[in-house]
C-alpha positions in Angstrom: 132.5 -138.8 -112.1 130.9 -139.6 -115.4 129.2 -142.8 -114.2 127.5 -140.5 -111.3 126.3 -137.5 -113.9 124.8 -140.2 -116.0 122.9 -141.5 -113.1 121.9 -138.1 -112.1 120.8 -137.6 -116.0 118.5 -141.0 -115.9 116.9 -140.2 -112.4 115.9 -136.9 -113.8 115.0 -138.3 -116.5 113.1 -140.9 -115.0 111.2 -138.3 -112.8 110.3 -135.9 -115.6 109.3 -138.7 -118.1 107.1 -140.3 -115.0 105.7 -136.7 -114.1 104.2 -136.0 -117.6 102.5 -139.4 -118.3 99.4 -140.4 -116.2 99.6 -144.0 -116.8 103.0 -143.8 -115.1 103.2 -143.6 -110.8 106.9 -142.7 -108.9 106.7 -142.4 -105.4 109.9 -139.8 -104.9 113.1 -138.6 -106.4 114.4 -141.2 -104.6 112.9 -144.5 -106.1 114.1 -142.7 -109.4 117.0 -143.4 -108.6 116.9 -146.7 -107.7 114.4 -147.3 -110.9 117.5 -145.3 -113.0 119.7 -147.9 -111.2 117.5 -150.9 -111.9 116.7 -149.9 -115.7 120.8 -149.3 -116.1 121.3 -153.2 -114.9 118.7 -154.5 -116.3 119.7 -152.9 -119.7 122.9 -154.3 -119.3 122.5 -157.5 -118.7 119.1 -158.7 -119.9 118.5 -156.5 -122.9 121.5 -157.7 -125.1 119.9 -161.7 -124.4 116.6 -160.6 -125.4 118.2 -158.7 -129.0 120.3 -161.9 -129.8 116.8 -164.2 -128.8 114.6 -161.8 -131.1 117.0 -161.2 -133.6 115.1 -162.7 -136.8 111.4 -161.2 -135.7 113.8 -157.6 -135.2 114.9 -158.2 -139.4 111.1 -158.8 -140.3 110.2 -155.6 -138.6 113.0 -153.5 -139.9 114.2 -152.5 -135.8 111.0 -152.0 -134.7 110.8 -154.7 -132.6 113.6 -153.3 -130.3 110.8 -151.1 -129.1 109.0 -153.9 -127.7 112.3 -155.2 -126.0 112.6 -151.5 -124.2 108.8 -151.7 -123.0 109.2 -155.0 -121.7 112.1 -154.0 -119.7 110.1 -151.0 -118.3 107.5 -153.5 -117.3 109.8 -156.0 -115.7 111.3 -152.7 -113.6 107.5 -151.9 -112.9 107.2 -155.4 -111.4 110.5 -155.2 -109.5 109.6 -152.3 -107.9 106.3 -152.8 -106.9 104.0 -149.9 -105.7 107.2 -147.8 -105.6 107.4 -147.5 -109.8 104.1 -148.3 -111.3 103.1 -148.5 -115.0 99.6 -149.1 -116.2 99.9 -151.2 -119.2 102.2 -152.4 -121.9 101.3 -148.9 -123.8 102.0 -146.5 -121.0 105.2 -148.8 -120.9 106.0 -148.2 -125.0 105.5 -144.2 -124.5 107.6 -144.1 -121.2 110.3 -145.9 -122.9 110.6 -143.5 -125.9 109.7 -140.2 -123.8 112.8 -141.5 -121.3 115.1 -141.8 -125.0 113.9 -138.5 -125.5 114.6 -136.8 -122.2 117.7 -138.3 -121.2 119.2 -137.6 -124.8 118.0 -133.4 -124.5 119.8 -133.9 -120.7 123.0 -135.6 -122.3 123.4 -133.0 -124.9 122.4 -130.1 -122.2 125.2 -131.5 -119.9 127.2 -132.5 -122.3 128.1 -128.8 -123.9 128.3 -127.3 -120.8 
């Protein structure tokens, strides 16, 4: 049940974040569920590999390069989803990544307290 709640929270966060940002388009709420699943898979398997490979530059930038990794994962998800989920460019993907983290954290805090 916990996994389904996290998936629902992530889907709502993707939907809200895409609705707020004009540089991100999302077809419907069903697509936001697919995007949430895809981001979970990419963050589980691809992100750790990217973090290990970029460890020297991450240390040099005091961890700021992790934002670039998150942005690249968002752009990869956009490329995989095609026209159902589209991010215009790197900067919109960066902003989407930051706002998505904030919205997800807020929603998890709200649902964890209830």
